[in-house]
PDB file of N, CA, C and O in Angstrom:
ATOM      1  N   UNK A   1       0.827  -1.194   0.000  1.00  0.00           N
ATOM      2  CA  UNK A   1       0.000   0.000   0.000  1.00  0.00           C
ATOM      3  C   UNK A   1       0.866   1.251   0.000  1.00  0.00           C
ATOM      4  O   UNK A   1       0.504   2.257  -0.611  1.00  0.00           O
ATOM      5  N   UNK A   2       2.010   1.196   0.682  1.00  0.00           N
ATOM      6  CA  UNK A   2       2.890   2.366   0.704  1.00  0.00           C
ATOM      7  C   UNK A   2       3.336   2.719  -0.707  1.00  0.00           C
ATOM      8  O   UNK A   2       3.434   3.897  -1.049  1.00  0.00           O
ATOM      9  N   UNK A   3       3.610   1.701  -1.535  1.00  0.00           N
ATOM     10  CA  UNK A   3       4.012   1.949  -2.916  1.00  0.00           C
ATOM     11  C   UNK A   3       2.885   2.554  -3.734  1.00  0.00           C
ATOM     12  O   UNK A   3       3.132   3.178  -4.765  1.00  0.00           O
ATOM     13  N   UNK A   4       1.661   2.378  -3.287  1.00  0.00           N
ATOM     14  CA  UNK A   4       0.499   2.932  -3.982  1.00  0.00           C
ATOM     15  C   UNK A   4       0.153   4.331  -3.505  1.00  0.00           C
ATOM     16  O   UNK A   4      -0.855   4.906  -3.916  1.00  0.00           O
ATOM     17  N   UNK A   5       0.999   4.879  -2.630  1.00  0.00           N
ATOM     18  CA  UNK A   5       0.765   6.237  -2.156  1.00  0.00           C
ATOM     19  C   UNK A   5       0.010   6.330  -0.851  1.00  0.00           C
ATOM     20  O   UNK A   5      -0.481   7.401  -0.493  1.00  0.00           O
ATOM     21  N   UNK A   6      -0.089   5.232  -0.137  1.00  0.00           N
ATOM     22  CA  UNK A   6      -0.781   5.228   1.145  1.00  0.00           C
ATOM     23  C   UNK A   6       0.220   4.807   2.228  1.00  0.00           C
ATOM     24  O   UNK A   6       0.218   3.657   2.668  1.00  0.00           O
ATOM     25  N   UNK A   7       1.075   5.745   2.654  1.00  0.00           N
ATOM     26  CA  UNK A   7       2.082   5.383   3.662  1.00  0.00           C
ATOM     27  C   UNK A   7       1.444   5.097   5.019  1.00  0.00           C
ATOM     28  O   UNK A   7       0.443   5.707   5.395  1.00  0.00           O
ATOM     29  N   UNK A   8       2.040   4.164   5.735  1.00  0.00           N
ATOM     30  CA  UNK A   8       1.568   3.863   7.079  1.00  0.00           C
ATOM     31  C   UNK A   8       0.278   3.062   7.128  1.00  0.00           C
ATOM     32  O   UNK A   8      -0.294   2.881   8.203  1.00  0.00           O
ATOM     33  N   UNK A   9      -0.188   2.583   5.986  1.00  0.00           N
ATOM     34  CA  UNK A   9      -1.437   1.824   5.945  1.00  0.00           C
ATOM     35  C   UNK A   9      -1.252   0.499   6.666  1.00  0.00           C
ATOM     36  O   UNK A   9      -0.308  -0.237   6.381  1.00  0.00           O
ATOM     37  N   UNK A  10      -2.133   0.197   7.584  1.00  0.00           N
ATOM     38  CA  UNK A  10      -2.057  -1.043   8.336  1.00  0.00           C
ATOM     39  C   UNK A  10      -3.471  -1.569   8.530  1.00  0.00           C
ATOM     40  O   UNK A  10      -4.270  -0.981   9.259  1.00  0.00           O
ATOM     41  N   UNK A  11      -3.767  -2.669   7.878  1.00  0.00           N
ATOM     42  CA  UNK A  11      -5.097  -3.257   7.987  1.00  0.00           C
ATOM     43  C   UNK A  11      -4.940  -4.739   8.278  1.00  0.00           C
ATOM     44  O   UNK A  11      -4.301  -5.466   7.518  1.00  0.00           O
ATOM     45  N   UNK A  12      -5.510  -5.169   9.352  1.00  0.00           N
ATOM     46  CA  UNK A  12      -5.481  -6.581   9.704  1.00  0.00           C
ATOM     47  C   UNK A  12      -6.842  -6.973  10.256  1.00  0.00           C
ATOM     48  O   UNK A  12      -7.432  -6.257  11.065  1.00  0.00           O
ATOM     49  N   UNK A  13      -7.319  -8.105   9.811  1.00  0.00           N
ATOM     50  CA  UNK A  13      -8.573  -8.619  10.351  1.00  0.00           C
ATOM     51  C   UNK A  13      -8.297  -9.152  11.752  1.00  0.00           C
ATOM     52  O   UNK A  13      -7.227  -9.702  12.011  1.00  0.00           O
ATOM     53  N   UNK A  14      -9.249  -8.991  12.643  1.00  0.00           N
ATOM     54  CA  UNK A  14      -9.077  -9.518  13.997  1.00  0.00           C
ATOM     55  C   UNK A  14     -10.430  -9.956  14.542  1.00  0.00           C
ATOM     56  O   UNK A  14     -11.483  -9.491  14.106  1.00  0.00           O
ATOM     57  N   UNK A  15     -10.366 -10.842  15.482  1.00  0.00           N
ATOM     58  CA  UNK A  15     -11.556 -11.351  16.167  1.00  0.00           C
ATOM     59  C   UNK A  15     -11.303 -11.246  17.656  1.00  0.00           C
ATOM     60  O   UNK A  15     -10.157 -11.275  18.107  1.00  0.00           O
ATOM     61  N   UNK A  16     -12.361 -11.126  18.406  1.00  0.00           N
ATOM     62  CA  UNK A  16     -12.228 -11.063  19.857  1.00  0.00           C
ATOM     63  C   UNK A  16     -13.457 -11.696  20.499  1.00  0.00           C
ATOM     64  O   UNK A  16     -14.538 -11.738  19.911  1.00  0.00           O
ATOM     65  N   UNK A  17     -13.265 -12.176  21.694  1.00  0.00           N
ATOM     66  CA  UNK A  17     -14.368 -12.699  22.485  1.00  0.00           C
ATOM     67  C   UNK A  17     -14.777 -11.603  23.458  1.00  0.00           C
ATOM     68  O   UNK A  17     -13.965 -11.149  24.264  1.00  0.00           O
ATOM     69  N   UNK A  18     -16.023 -11.181  23.385  1.00  0.00           N
ATOM     70  CA  UNK A  18     -16.526 -10.146  24.283  1.00  0.00           C
ATOM     71  C   UNK A  18     -17.782 -10.667  24.985  1.00  0.00           C
ATOM     72  O   UNK A  18     -18.464 -11.566  24.493  1.00  0.00           O
ATOM     73  N   UNK A  19     -18.062 -10.089  26.123  1.00  0.00           N
ATOM     74  CA  UNK A  19     -19.255 -10.457  26.895  1.00  0.00           C
ATOM     75  C   UNK A  19     -20.219  -9.280  26.875  1.00  0.00           C
ATOM     76  O   UNK A  19     -19.811  -8.141  26.647  1.00  0.00           O
ATOM     77  N   UNK A  20     -21.479  -9.551  27.111  1.00  0.00           N
ATOM     78  CA  UNK A  20     -22.452  -8.458  27.137  1.00  0.00           C
ATOM     79  C   UNK A  20     -22.126  -7.429  28.224  1.00  0.00           C
ATOM     80  O   UNK A  20     -21.585  -7.771  29.275  1.00  0.00           O
ATOM     81  N   UNK A  21     -22.462  -6.177  27.957  1.00  0.00           N
ATOM     82  CA  UNK A  21     -22.311  -5.117  28.955  1.00  0.00           C
ATOM     83  C   UNK A  21     -23.013  -5.548  30.242  1.00  0.00           C
ATOM     84  O   UNK A  21     -24.113  -6.099  30.207  1.00  0.00           O
ATOM     85  N   UNK A  22     -22.381  -5.297  31.344  1.00  0.00           N
ATOM     86  CA  UNK A  22     -22.975  -5.640  32.630  1.00  0.00           C
ATOM     87  C   UNK A  22     -22.610  -7.023  33.143  1.00  0.00           C
ATOM     88  O   UNK A  22     -23.001  -7.399  34.248  1.00  0.00           O
ATOM     89  N   UNK A  23     -21.858  -7.790  32.344  1.00  0.00           N
ATOM     90  CA  UNK A  23     -21.418  -9.099  32.827  1.00  0.00           C
ATOM     91  C   UNK A  23     -20.532  -8.881  34.051  1.00  0.00           C
ATOM     92  O   UNK A  23     -19.616  -8.060  34.002  1.00  0.00           O
ATOM     93  N   UNK A  24     -20.780  -9.590  35.133  1.00  0.00           N
ATOM     94  CA  UNK A  24     -19.973  -9.401  36.340  1.00  0.00           C
ATOM     95  C   UNK A  24     -18.476  -9.558  36.062  1.00  0.00           C
ATOM     96  O   UNK A  24     -18.053 -10.431  35.304  1.00  0.00           O
ATOM     97  N   UNK A  25     -17.696  -8.692  36.692  1.00  0.00           N
ATOM     98  CA  UNK A  25     -16.237  -8.680  36.492  1.00  0.00           C
ATOM     99  C   UNK A  25     -15.620 -10.054  36.768  1.00  0.00           C
ATOM    100  O   UNK A  25     -14.682 -10.464  36.085  1.00  0.00           O
ATOM    101  N   UNK A  26     -16.153 -10.770  37.779  1.00  0.00           N
ATOM    102  CA  UNK A  26     -15.606 -12.085  38.112  1.00  0.00           C
ATOM    103  C   UNK A  26     -15.784 -13.062  36.953  1.00  0.00           C
ATOM    104  O   UNK A  26     -14.905 -13.882  36.686  1.00  0.00           O
ATOM    105  N   UNK A  27     -16.913 -12.972  36.273  1.00  0.00           N
ATOM    106  CA  UNK A  27     -17.186 -13.852  35.129  1.00  0.00           C
ATOM    107  C   UNK A  27     -16.254 -13.499  33.977  1.00  0.00           C
ATOM    108  O   UNK A  27     -15.693 -14.389  33.337  1.00  0.00           O
ATOM    109  N   UNK A  28     -16.086 -12.206  33.709  1.00  0.00           N
ATOM    110  CA  UNK A  28     -15.180 -11.765  32.650  1.00  0.00           C
ATOM    111  C   UNK A  28     -13.759 -12.244  32.948  1.00  0.00           C
ATOM    112  O   UNK A  28     -13.064 -12.724  32.052  1.00  0.00           O
ATOM    113  N   UNK A  29     -13.334 -12.116  34.187  1.00  0.00           N
ATOM    114  CA  UNK A  29     -11.988 -12.555  34.573  1.00  0.00           C
ATOM    115  C   UNK A  29     -11.831 -14.062  34.402  1.00  0.00           C
ATOM    116  O   UNK A  29     -10.792 -14.533  33.938  1.00  0.00           O
ATOM    117  N   UNK A  30     -12.855 -14.814  34.774  1.00  0.00           N
ATOM    118  CA  UNK A  30     -12.814 -16.268  34.632  1.00  0.00           C
ATOM    119  C   UNK A  30     -12.740 -16.669  33.156  1.00  0.00           C
ATOM    120  O   UNK A  30     -11.918 -17.502  32.775  1.00  0.00           O
ATOM    121  N   UNK A  31     -13.594 -16.078  32.337  1.00  0.00           N
ATOM    122  CA  UNK A  31     -13.569 -16.366  30.900  1.00  0.00           C
ATOM    123  C   UNK A  31     -12.209 -16.017  30.309  1.00  0.00           C
ATOM    124  O   UNK A  31     -11.643 -16.785  29.531  1.00  0.00           O
ATOM    125  N   UNK A  32     -11.690 -14.846  30.690  1.00  0.00           N
ATOM    126  CA  UNK A  32     -10.396 -14.418  30.171  1.00  0.00           C
ATOM    127  C   UNK A  32      -9.295 -15.407  30.558  1.00  0.00           C
ATOM    128  O   UNK A  32      -8.454 -15.756  29.730  1.00  0.00           O
ATOM    129  N   UNK A  33      -9.301 -15.853  31.800  1.00  0.00           N
ATOM    130  CA  UNK A  33      -8.277 -16.799  32.252  1.00  0.00           C
ATOM    131  C   UNK A  33      -8.328 -18.092  31.443  1.00  0.00           C
ATOM    132  O   UNK A  33      -7.291 -18.653  31.090  1.00  0.00           O
ATOM    133  N   UNK A  34      -9.539 -18.560  31.153  1.00  0.00           N
ATOM    134  CA  UNK A  34      -9.679 -19.794  30.377  1.00  0.00           C
ATOM    135  C   UNK A  34      -9.220 -19.594  28.931  1.00  0.00           C
ATOM    136  O   UNK A  34      -8.542 -20.452  28.367  1.00  0.00           O
ATOM    137  N   UNK A  35      -9.588 -18.471  28.343  1.00  0.00           N
ATOM    138  CA  UNK A  35      -9.182 -18.211  26.953  1.00  0.00           C
ATOM    139  C   UNK A  35      -7.664 -18.077  26.866  1.00  0.00           C
ATOM    140  O   UNK A  35      -7.045 -18.627  25.955  1.00  0.00           O
ATOM    141  N   UNK A  36      -7.064 -17.352  27.803  1.00  0.00           N
ATOM    142  CA  UNK A  36      -5.599 -17.206  27.812  1.00  0.00           C
ATOM    143  C   UNK A  36      -4.941 -18.584  27.935  1.00  0.00           C
ATOM    144  O   UNK A  36      -3.958 -18.867  27.249  1.00  0.00           O
ATOM    145  N   UNK A  37      -5.479 -19.433  28.804  1.00  0.00           N
ATOM    146  CA  UNK A  37      -4.925 -20.776  28.972  1.00  0.00           C
ATOM    147  C   UNK A  37      -5.043 -21.593  27.683  1.00  0.00           C
ATOM    148  O   UNK A  37      -4.091 -22.255  27.270  1.00  0.00           O
ATOM    149  N   UNK A  38      -6.204 -21.540  27.060  1.00  0.00           N
ATOM    150  CA  UNK A  38      -6.427 -22.294  25.819  1.00  0.00           C
ATOM    151  C   UNK A  38      -5.490 -21.795  24.717  1.00  0.00           C
ATOM    152  O   UNK A  38      -4.903 -22.597  23.991  1.00  0.00           O
ATOM    153  N   UNK A  39      -5.351 -20.481  24.592  1.00  0.00           N
ATOM    154  CA  UNK A  39      -4.472 -19.936  23.557  1.00  0.00           C
ATOM    155  C   UNK A  39      -3.000 -20.192  23.859  1.00  0.00           C
ATOM    156  O   UNK A  39      -2.151 -20.054  22.978  1.00  0.00           O
ATOM    157  N   UNK A  40      -2.701 -20.557  25.074  1.00  0.00           N
ATOM    158  CA  UNK A  40      -1.336 -20.895  25.445  1.00  0.00           C
ATOM    159  C   UNK A  40      -0.976 -22.348  25.184  1.00  0.00           C
ATOM    160  O   UNK A  40       0.191 -22.729  25.279  1.00  0.00           O
ATOM    161  N   UNK A  41      -1.967 -23.155  24.858  1.00  0.00           N
ATOM    162  CA  UNK A  41      -1.720 -24.570  24.580  1.00  0.00           C
ATOM    163  C   UNK A  41      -1.065 -24.717  23.209  1.00  0.00           C
ATOM    164  O   UNK A  41      -1.523 -24.130  22.229  1.00  0.00           O
ATOM    165  N   UNK A  42      -0.001 -25.496  23.148  1.00  0.00           N
ATOM    166  CA  UNK A  42       0.764 -25.654  21.908  1.00  0.00           C
ATOM    167  C   UNK A  42      -0.106 -26.152  20.749  1.00  0.00           C
ATOM    168  O   UNK A  42      -0.006 -25.639  19.634  1.00  0.00           O
ATOM    169  N   UNK A  43      -0.956 -27.146  21.009  1.00  0.00           N
ATOM    170  CA  UNK A  43      -1.808 -27.687  19.941  1.00  0.00           C
ATOM    171  C   UNK A  43      -2.767 -26.637  19.401  1.00  0.00           C
ATOM    172  O   UNK A  43      -2.984 -26.542  18.193  1.00  0.00           O
ATOM    173  N   UNK A  44      -3.337 -25.855  20.301  1.00  0.00           N
ATOM    174  CA  UNK A  44      -4.277 -24.813  19.890  1.00  0.00           C
ATOM    175  C   UNK A  44      -3.559 -23.753  19.068  1.00  0.00           C
ATOM    176  O   UNK A  44      -4.042 -23.349  18.010  1.00  0.00           O
ATOM    177  N   UNK A  45      -2.402 -23.301  19.555  1.00  0.00           N
ATOM    178  CA  UNK A  45      -1.627 -22.285  18.828  1.00  0.00           C
ATOM    179  C   UNK A  45      -1.257 -22.785  17.429  1.00  0.00           C
ATOM    180  O   UNK A  45      -1.400 -22.058  16.446  1.00  0.00           O
ATOM    181  N   UNK A  46      -0.779 -24.039  17.347  1.00  0.00           N
ATOM    182  CA  UNK A  46      -0.390 -24.594  16.053  1.00  0.00           C
ATOM    183  C   UNK A  46      -1.571 -24.641  15.104  1.00  0.00           C
ATOM    184  O   UNK A  46      -1.449 -24.273  13.935  1.00  0.00           O
ATOM    185  N   UNK A  47      -2.703 -25.088  15.595  1.00  0.00           N
ATOM    186  CA  UNK A  47      -3.895 -25.195  14.740  1.00  0.00           C
ATOM    187  C   UNK A  47      -4.313 -23.824  14.218  1.00  0.00           C
ATOM    188  O   UNK A  47      -4.619 -23.672  13.035  1.00  0.00           O
ATOM    189  N   UNK A  48      -4.326 -22.838  15.094  1.00  0.00           N
ATOM    190  CA  UNK A  48      -4.700 -21.494  14.667  1.00  0.00           C
ATOM    191  C   UNK A  48      -3.703 -20.929  13.660  1.00  0.00           C
ATOM    192  O   UNK A  48      -4.096 -20.344  12.651  1.00  0.00           O
ATOM    193  N   UNK A  49      -2.424 -21.105  13.936  1.00  0.00           N
ATOM    194  CA  UNK A  49      -1.389 -20.611  13.012  1.00  0.00           C
ATOM    195  C   UNK A  49      -1.505 -21.312  11.662  1.00  0.00           C
ATOM    196  O   UNK A  49      -1.354 -20.678  10.618  1.00  0.00           O
ATOM    197  N   UNK A  50      -1.774 -22.627  11.679  1.00  0.00           N
ATOM    198  CA  UNK A  50      -1.971 -23.365  10.429  1.00  0.00           C
ATOM    199  C   UNK A  50      -3.164 -22.823   9.638  1.00  0.00           C
ATOM    200  O   UNK A  50      -3.195 -22.924   8.412  1.00  0.00           O
ATOM    201  N   UNK A  51      -4.137 -22.252  10.337  1.00  0.00           N
ATOM    202  CA  UNK A  51      -5.309 -21.659   9.684  1.00  0.00           C
ATOM    203  C   UNK A  51      -5.065 -20.201   9.275  1.00  0.00           C
ATOM    204  O   UNK A  51      -5.948 -19.552   8.714  1.00  0.00           O
ATOM    205  N   UNK A  52      -3.862 -19.696   9.559  1.00  0.00           N
ATOM    206  CA  UNK A  52      -3.540 -18.323   9.185  1.00  0.00           C
ATOM    207  C   UNK A  52      -3.915 -17.301  10.234  1.00  0.00           C
ATOM    208  O   UNK A  52      -3.980 -16.106   9.946  1.00  0.00           O
ATOM    209  N   UNK A  53      -4.163 -17.757  11.440  1.00  0.00           N
ATOM    210  CA  UNK A  53      -4.557 -16.873  12.536  1.00  0.00           C
ATOM    211  C   UNK A  53      -3.385 -16.726  13.494  1.00  0.00           C
ATOM    212  O   UNK A  53      -2.790 -17.719  13.913  1.00  0.00           O
ATOM    213  N   UNK A  54      -3.052 -15.484  13.840  1.00  0.00           N
ATOM    214  CA  UNK A  54      -2.005 -15.246  14.831  1.00  0.00           C
ATOM    215  C   UNK A  54      -2.675 -15.077  16.182  1.00  0.00           C
ATOM    216  O   UNK A  54      -3.253 -14.022  16.444  1.00  0.00           O
ATOM    217  N   UNK A  55      -2.617 -16.089  17.057  1.00  0.00           N
ATOM    218  CA  UNK A  55      -3.301 -15.988  18.341  1.00  0.00           C
ATOM    219  C   UNK A  55      -2.632 -14.970  19.260  1.00  0.00           C
ATOM    220  O   UNK A  55      -1.415 -14.979  19.447  1.00  0.00           O
ATOM    221  N   UNK A  56      -3.448 -14.103  19.822  1.00  0.00           N
ATOM    222  CA  UNK A  56      -2.981 -13.075  20.753  1.00  0.00           C
ATOM    223  C   UNK A  56      -3.952 -13.061  21.924  1.00  0.00           C
ATOM    224  O   UNK A  56      -5.167 -13.124  21.735  1.00  0.00           O
ATOM    225  N   UNK A  57      -3.417 -12.979  23.114  1.00  0.00           N
ATOM    226  CA  UNK A  57      -4.292 -12.870  24.277  1.00  0.00           C
ATOM    227  C   UNK A  57      -3.816 -11.707  25.129  1.00  0.00           C
ATOM    228  O   UNK A  57      -2.702 -11.209  24.967  1.00  0.00           O
ATOM    229  N   UNK A  58      -4.663 -11.294  26.022  1.00  0.00           N
ATOM    230  CA  UNK A  58      -4.333 -10.195  26.910  1.00  0.00           C
ATOM    231  C   UNK A  58      -5.429 -10.032  27.933  1.00  0.00           C
ATOM    232  O   UNK A  58      -6.209 -10.949  28.189  1.00  0.00           O
ATOM    233  N   UNK A  59      -5.475  -8.870  28.506  1.00  0.00           N
ATOM    234  CA  UNK A  59      -6.473  -8.593  29.532  1.00  0.00           C
ATOM    235  C   UNK A  59      -7.708  -7.941  28.923  1.00  0.00           C
ATOM    236  O   UNK A  59      -7.646  -7.410  27.814  1.00  0.00           O
ATOM    237  N   UNK A  60      -8.824  -7.977  29.636  1.00  0.00           N
ATOM    238  CA  UNK A  60     -10.003  -7.265  29.157  1.00  0.00           C
ATOM    239  C   UNK A  60      -9.715  -5.760  28.960  1.00  0.00           C
ATOM    240  O   UNK A  60     -10.237  -5.143  28.032  1.00  0.00           O
ATOM    241  N   UNK A  61      -8.900  -5.191  29.822  1.00  0.00           N
ATOM    242  CA  UNK A  61      -8.565  -3.770  29.694  1.00  0.00           C
ATOM    243  C   UNK A  61      -7.780  -3.518  28.402  1.00  0.00           C
ATOM    244  O   UNK A  61      -8.025  -2.528  27.713  1.00  0.00           O
ATOM    245  N   UNK A  62      -6.849  -4.399  28.076  1.00  0.00           N
ATOM    246  CA  UNK A  62      -6.088  -4.251  26.843  1.00  0.00           C
ATOM    247  C   UNK A  62      -6.996  -4.374  25.623  1.00  0.00           C
ATOM    248  O   UNK A  62      -6.847  -3.623  24.660  1.00  0.00           O
ATOM    249  N   UNK A  63      -7.934  -5.315  25.659  1.00  0.00           N
ATOM    250  CA  UNK A  63      -8.864  -5.466  24.545  1.00  0.00           C
ATOM    251  C   UNK A  63      -9.731  -4.228  24.407  1.00  0.00           C
ATOM    252  O   UNK A  63      -9.962  -3.754  23.294  1.00  0.00           O
ATOM    253  N   UNK A  64     -10.211  -3.701  25.520  1.00  0.00           N
ATOM    254  CA  UNK A  64     -11.018  -2.486  25.461  1.00  0.00           C
ATOM    255  C   UNK A  64     -10.268  -1.325  24.842  1.00  0.00           C
ATOM    256  O   UNK A  64     -10.828  -0.572  24.045  1.00  0.00           O
ATOM    257  N   UNK A  65      -8.991  -1.173  25.206  1.00  0.00           N
ATOM    258  CA  UNK A  65      -8.169  -0.095  24.642  1.00  0.00           C
ATOM    259  C   UNK A  65      -7.950  -0.317  23.149  1.00  0.00           C
ATOM    260  O   UNK A  65      -7.971   0.636  22.371  1.00  0.00           O
ATOM    261  N   UNK A  66      -7.738  -1.573  22.742  1.00  0.00           N
ATOM    262  CA  UNK A  66      -7.543  -1.877  21.325  1.00  0.00           C
ATOM    263  C   UNK A  66      -8.804  -1.564  20.526  1.00  0.00           C
ATOM    264  O   UNK A  66      -8.733  -0.944  19.465  1.00  0.00           O
ATOM    265  N   UNK A  67      -9.953  -1.991  21.033  1.00  0.00           N
ATOM    266  CA  UNK A  67     -11.215  -1.726  20.333  1.00  0.00           C
ATOM    267  C   UNK A  67     -11.447  -0.227  20.226  1.00  0.00           C
ATOM    268  O   UNK A  67     -11.879   0.264  19.183  1.00  0.00           O
ATOM    269  N   UNK A  68     -11.166   0.490  21.283  1.00  0.00           N
ATOM    270  CA  UNK A  68     -11.330   1.946  21.263  1.00  0.00           C
ATOM    271  C   UNK A  68     -10.413   2.579  20.213  1.00  0.00           C
ATOM    272  O   UNK A  68     -10.842   3.466  19.476  1.00  0.00           O
ATOM    273  N   UNK A  69      -9.164   2.133  20.140  1.00  0.00           N
ATOM    274  CA  UNK A  69      -8.238   2.720  19.164  1.00  0.00           C
ATOM    275  C   UNK A  69      -8.647   2.377  17.736  1.00  0.00           C
ATOM    276  O   UNK A  69      -8.531   3.221  16.847  1.00  0.00           O
ATOM    277  N   UNK A  70      -9.122   1.161  17.500  1.00  0.00           N
ATOM    278  CA  UNK A  70      -9.588   0.781  16.167  1.00  0.00           C
ATOM    279  C   UNK A  70     -10.826   1.580  15.771  1.00  0.00           C
ATOM    280  O   UNK A  70     -10.954   2.019  14.628  1.00  0.00           O
ATOM    281  N   UNK A  71     -11.738   1.764  16.732  1.00  0.00           N
ATOM    282  CA  UNK A  71     -12.950   2.548  16.460  1.00  0.00           C
ATOM    283  C   UNK A  71     -12.590   3.980  16.093  1.00  0.00           C
ATOM    284  O   UNK A  71     -13.160   4.550  15.163  1.00  0.00           O
ATOM    285  N   UNK A  72     -11.651   4.556  16.819  1.00  0.00           N
ATOM    286  CA  UNK A  72     -11.206   5.922  16.543  1.00  0.00           C
ATOM    287  C   UNK A  72     -10.559   6.015  15.165  1.00  0.00           C
ATOM    288  O   UNK A  72     -10.894   6.888  14.364  1.00  0.00           O
ATOM    289  N   UNK A  73      -9.628   5.100  14.904  1.00  0.00           N
ATOM    290  CA  UNK A  73      -8.885   5.110  13.632  1.00  0.00           C
ATOM    291  C   UNK A  73      -9.826   4.991  12.442  1.00  0.00           C
ATOM    292  O   UNK A  73      -9.774   5.805  11.520  1.00  0.00           O
ATOM    293  N   UNK A  74     -10.679   3.984  12.462  1.00  0.00           N
ATOM    294  CA  UNK A  74     -11.543   3.749  11.307  1.00  0.00           C
ATOM    295  C   UNK A  74     -12.685   4.754  11.242  1.00  0.00           C
ATOM    296  O   UNK A  74     -13.158   5.088  10.156  1.00  0.00           O
ATOM    297  N   UNK A  75     -13.129   5.236  12.396  1.00  0.00           N
ATOM    298  CA  UNK A  75     -14.147   6.295  12.403  1.00  0.00           C
ATOM    299  C   UNK A  75     -13.611   7.571  11.781  1.00  0.00           C
ATOM    300  O   UNK A  75     -14.299   8.221  10.993  1.00  0.00           O
ATOM    301  N   UNK A  76     -12.377   7.933  12.136  1.00  0.00           N
ATOM    302  CA  UNK A  76     -11.748   9.118  11.553  1.00  0.00           C
ATOM    303  C   UNK A  76     -11.617   8.970  10.043  1.00  0.00           C
ATOM    304  O   UNK A  76     -11.905   9.904   9.294  1.00  0.00           O
ATOM    305  N   UNK A  77     -11.182   7.791   9.598  1.00  0.00           N
ATOM    306  CA  UNK A  77     -11.032   7.548   8.169  1.00  0.00           C
ATOM    307  C   UNK A  77     -12.373   7.651   7.448  1.00  0.00           C
ATOM    308  O   UNK A  77     -12.460   8.265   6.385  1.00  0.00           O
ATOM    309  N   UNK A  78     -13.414   7.058   8.018  1.00  0.00           N
ATOM    310  CA  UNK A  78     -14.745   7.101   7.406  1.00  0.00           C
ATOM    311  C   UNK A  78     -15.259   8.534   7.317  1.00  0.00           C
ATOM    312  O   UNK A  78     -15.828   8.933   6.301  1.00  0.00           O
ATOM    313  N   UNK A  79     -15.057   9.306   8.385  1.00  0.00           N
ATOM    314  CA  UNK A  79     -15.507  10.710   8.345  1.00  0.00           C
ATOM    315  C   UNK A  79     -14.726  11.495   7.303  1.00  0.00           C
ATOM    316  O   UNK A  79     -15.305  12.285   6.557  1.00  0.00           O
ATOM    317  N   UNK A  80     -13.421  11.285   7.248  1.00  0.00           N
ATOM    318  CA  UNK A  80     -12.574  12.006   6.281  1.00  0.00           C
ATOM    319  C   UNK A  80     -12.984  11.662   4.839  1.00  0.00           C
ATOM    320  O   UNK A  80     -13.000  12.531   3.968  1.00  0.00           O
ATOM    321  N   UNK A  81     -13.312  10.394   4.603  1.00  0.00           N
ATOM    322  CA  UNK A  81     -13.693   9.948   3.272  1.00  0.00           C
ATOM    323  C   UNK A  81     -15.185  10.147   2.999  1.00  0.00           C
ATOM    324  O   UNK A  81     -15.680   9.805   1.925  1.00  0.00           O
ATOM    325  N   UNK A  82     -15.892  10.706   3.984  1.00  0.00           N
ATOM    326  CA  UNK A  82     -17.337  10.931   3.873  1.00  0.00           C
ATOM    327  C   UNK A  82     -18.108   9.634   3.586  1.00  0.00           C
ATOM    328  O   UNK A  82     -19.041   9.603   2.784  1.00  0.00           O
ATOM    329  N   UNK A  83     -17.682   8.575   4.269  1.00  0.00           N
ATOM    330  CA  UNK A  83     -18.349   7.280   4.141  1.00  0.00           C
ATOM    331  C   UNK A  83     -19.468   7.240   5.186  1.00  0.00           C
ATOM    332  O   UNK A  83     -19.247   7.545   6.358  1.00  0.00           O
ATOM    333  N   UNK A  84     -20.658   6.864   4.750  1.00  0.00           N
ATOM    334  CA  UNK A  84     -21.793   6.775   5.677  1.00  0.00           C
ATOM    335  C   UNK A  84     -22.458   5.415   5.539  1.00  0.00           C
ATOM    336  O   UNK A  84     -22.367   4.768   4.495  1.00  0.00           O
ATOM    337  N   UNK A  85     -23.112   4.998   6.581  1.00  0.00           N
ATOM    338  CA  UNK A  85     -23.873   3.753   6.560  1.00  0.00           C
ATOM    339  C   UNK A  85     -25.286   4.055   6.097  1.00  0.00           C
ATOM    340  O   UNK A  85     -25.907   5.019   6.547  1.00  0.00           O
ATOM    341  N   UNK A  86     -25.780   3.240   5.211  1.00  0.00           N
ATOM    342  CA  UNK A  86     -27.156   3.417   4.719  1.00  0.00           C
ATOM    343  C   UNK A  86     -28.111   2.608   5.552  1.00  0.00           C
ATOM    344  O   UNK A  86     -29.316   2.623   5.298  1.00  0.00           O
TER     345      UNK A  86
END
């Protein structure tokens, strides 16, 4: 993309596991601990990598910050390009 005149372009598909608003913090922490453990298993990591997925885990706070930054980045781009949802 940089060669096409779009320097700094970074686009990657990502998926995340989220819980409904209001889910008790203890439940979110428990789910997060299990997901982190599963993503840490060698067989699981290999299977995901073989499927072209780079497994990444972190805390709910880190995911929230990432989602916020992605929303800001793509929202700014959409506004600049005058892209609207019909």
